[in-house]
PLY file of the C-alpha trace (Angstrom):
ply
format ascii 1.0
element vertex 157
property float x
property float y
property float z
element edge 156
property int vertex1
property int vertex2
end_header
0.00 0.00 0.00
1.41 3.39 -0.96
1.81 6.17 1.57
-0.48 9.20 1.41
0.75 12.44 -0.10
0.94 15.44 2.21
-0.17 18.76 0.72
1.11 21.58 2.93
-0.41 25.04 2.51
1.05 28.00 4.42
-0.99 30.90 5.71
-0.97 34.46 4.47
2.44 36.14 4.35
4.29 32.80 4.25
5.95 30.96 1.42
6.06 27.17 1.05
9.61 27.22 2.47
8.09 27.56 5.93
7.47 23.80 5.76
11.06 22.89 4.83
11.80 20.96 8.03
8.45 19.18 7.92
9.03 18.20 4.28
12.52 16.94 5.10
11.22 14.87 8.03
8.37 13.38 6.01
10.74 12.56 3.14
13.00 10.62 5.54
10.01 8.38 6.23
9.06 7.99 2.58
6.07 10.32 2.47
5.61 12.34 -0.72
4.91 16.02 -0.05
3.85 19.10 -1.94
4.30 22.57 -0.42
1.88 24.84 -2.19
2.23 28.59 -2.73
-0.94 30.66 -2.53
-1.50 33.14 -5.39
-2.68 35.79 -2.91
0.60 35.86 -1.01
2.58 38.81 -2.31
0.09 39.51 -5.12
0.32 43.00 -6.56
-2.27 44.32 -6.81
-3.97 42.42 -4.01
-6.49 39.82 -5.11
-10.15 40.71 -4.60
-11.11 37.52 -2.80
-9.86 34.04 -2.00
-11.12 32.32 -5.16
-7.66 32.09 -6.77
-6.32 30.46 -3.61
-9.23 27.98 -3.63
-8.49 27.19 -7.28
-4.76 26.64 -6.63
-5.40 24.26 -3.73
-8.24 22.43 -5.46
-6.21 21.96 -8.66
-3.40 20.35 -6.68
-5.78 18.11 -4.72
-7.82 17.14 -7.79
-4.70 16.15 -9.71
-3.53 13.91 -6.88
-6.87 12.19 -6.28
-7.35 11.69 -10.03
-4.17 9.60 -9.81
-5.92 7.49 -7.13
-3.71 8.92 -4.38
-4.73 9.38 -0.78
-4.03 12.90 0.47
-3.48 14.53 3.84
-4.15 18.25 3.51
-2.38 20.44 6.09
-3.32 24.13 6.23
-2.04 26.90 8.46
-3.92 30.01 9.57
-5.62 31.81 6.65
-5.14 28.77 4.39
-7.95 27.11 6.35
-10.43 29.35 4.53
-9.58 28.44 0.93
-8.41 24.98 2.01
-11.78 23.99 3.38
-13.58 25.32 0.31
-11.18 23.45 -2.01
-11.95 20.03 -0.52
-15.56 19.76 -1.69
-16.35 16.26 -3.05
-12.69 15.17 -2.84
-12.98 13.22 0.40
-12.12 9.53 0.34
-15.64 8.47 1.36
-17.33 10.71 -1.22
-15.11 9.30 -3.95
-15.61 5.69 -2.83
-19.39 6.25 -3.07
-18.77 7.01 -6.76
-16.56 3.91 -7.13
-13.47 6.12 -7.37
-10.14 5.56 -5.66
-8.04 8.11 -3.83
-9.20 11.13 -1.90
-8.54 13.32 1.08
-8.16 11.11 4.14
-7.22 13.79 6.68
-7.63 17.56 6.93
-5.23 19.12 9.44
-5.73 22.75 10.50
-2.85 24.41 12.35
-3.92 27.52 14.24
-6.42 28.28 11.52
-10.00 28.72 10.54
-12.67 26.08 10.12
-15.71 27.71 8.54
-19.01 26.50 7.09
-19.18 25.46 3.43
-19.64 28.44 1.14
-18.09 30.90 3.59
-16.63 33.94 1.84
-14.38 36.28 3.79
-15.08 39.97 3.40
-14.19 41.45 0.01
-11.11 43.65 0.09
-11.66 46.56 2.44
-15.30 45.75 3.30
-15.50 44.45 6.83
-19.23 45.15 7.29
-20.26 41.55 6.59
-17.82 39.95 9.01
-19.18 38.39 12.20
-18.86 40.60 15.29
-16.14 38.39 16.76
-14.03 38.92 13.61
-14.20 42.71 13.42
-11.05 44.28 12.07
-9.66 47.41 13.72
-7.03 48.97 11.43
-5.88 51.38 14.16
-5.02 48.63 16.65
-3.78 46.22 13.98
-1.07 48.55 12.73
1.00 47.91 15.86
3.12 44.77 16.25
1.86 42.56 19.05
5.37 41.75 20.28
7.21 45.02 20.32
9.05 47.35 22.64
7.46 50.30 20.83
4.87 52.33 22.75
1.41 50.90 22.24
-1.76 53.00 22.60
-3.91 50.11 23.83
-3.43 49.21 27.50
-2.44 45.65 28.31
-5.17 43.34 29.54
-4.38 41.56 32.80
0 1
1 2
2 3
3 4
4 5
5 6
6 7
7 8
8 9
9 10
10 11
11 12
12 13
13 14
14 15
15 16
16 17
17 18
18 19
19 20
20 21
21 22
22 23
23 24
24 25
25 26
26 27
27 28
28 29
29 30
30 31
31 32
32 33
33 34
34 35
35 36
36 37
37 38
38 39
39 40
40 41
41 42
42 43
43 44
44 45
45 46
46 47
47 48
48 49
49 50
50 51
51 52
52 53
53 54
54 55
55 56
56 57
57 58
58 59
59 60
60 61
61 62
62 63
63 64
64 65
65 66
66 67
67 68
68 69
69 70
70 71
71 72
72 73
73 74
74 75
75 76
76 77
77 78
78 79
79 80
80 81
81 82
82 83
83 84
84 85
85 86
86 87
87 88
88 89
89 90
90 91
91 92
92 93
93 94
94 95
95 96
96 97
97 98
98 99
99 100
100 101
101 102
102 103
103 104
104 105
105 106
106 107
107 108
108 109
109 110
110 111
111 112
112 113
113 114
114 115
115 116
116 117
117 118
118 119
119 120
120 121
121 122
122 123
123 124
124 125
125 126
126 127
127 128
128 129
129 130
130 131
131 132
132 133
133 134
134 135
135 136
136 137
137 138
138 139
139 140
140 141
141 142
142 143
143 144
144 145
145 146
146 147
147 148
148 149
149 150
150 151
151 152
152 153
153 154
154 155
155 156
């Protein structure tokens, strides 16, 4: 039986190289890996939504499962949004129900988002549709969270 392929997707602001040590460790144990770059990372101008990221992840997954491979998808942070959307109908059980081999056998989310199917993050600059617990405050967000610089927001004890 062949080993599953790991597809590793970094979060926003990261390149696939962030997984170098993980890839090296998996390779030592004979696991094939793919570290995927997201089109939105470093895009100029910025992409309007996450659809290109969904397409990039889904294309990679679809190619692997069409080769009857089992896949473990690992996403970090923001990649949980497009990653979850990209998995539709590619699960091992869904494919077996259609008499197809291969599929996603595990979905690993590292410090990321798990959202309902069809979730669309706010379009660029429009935060009005975001849930209250996800409200973005550009004034507070412009300061590093781990910094010796003066910070206008008092610490919470």
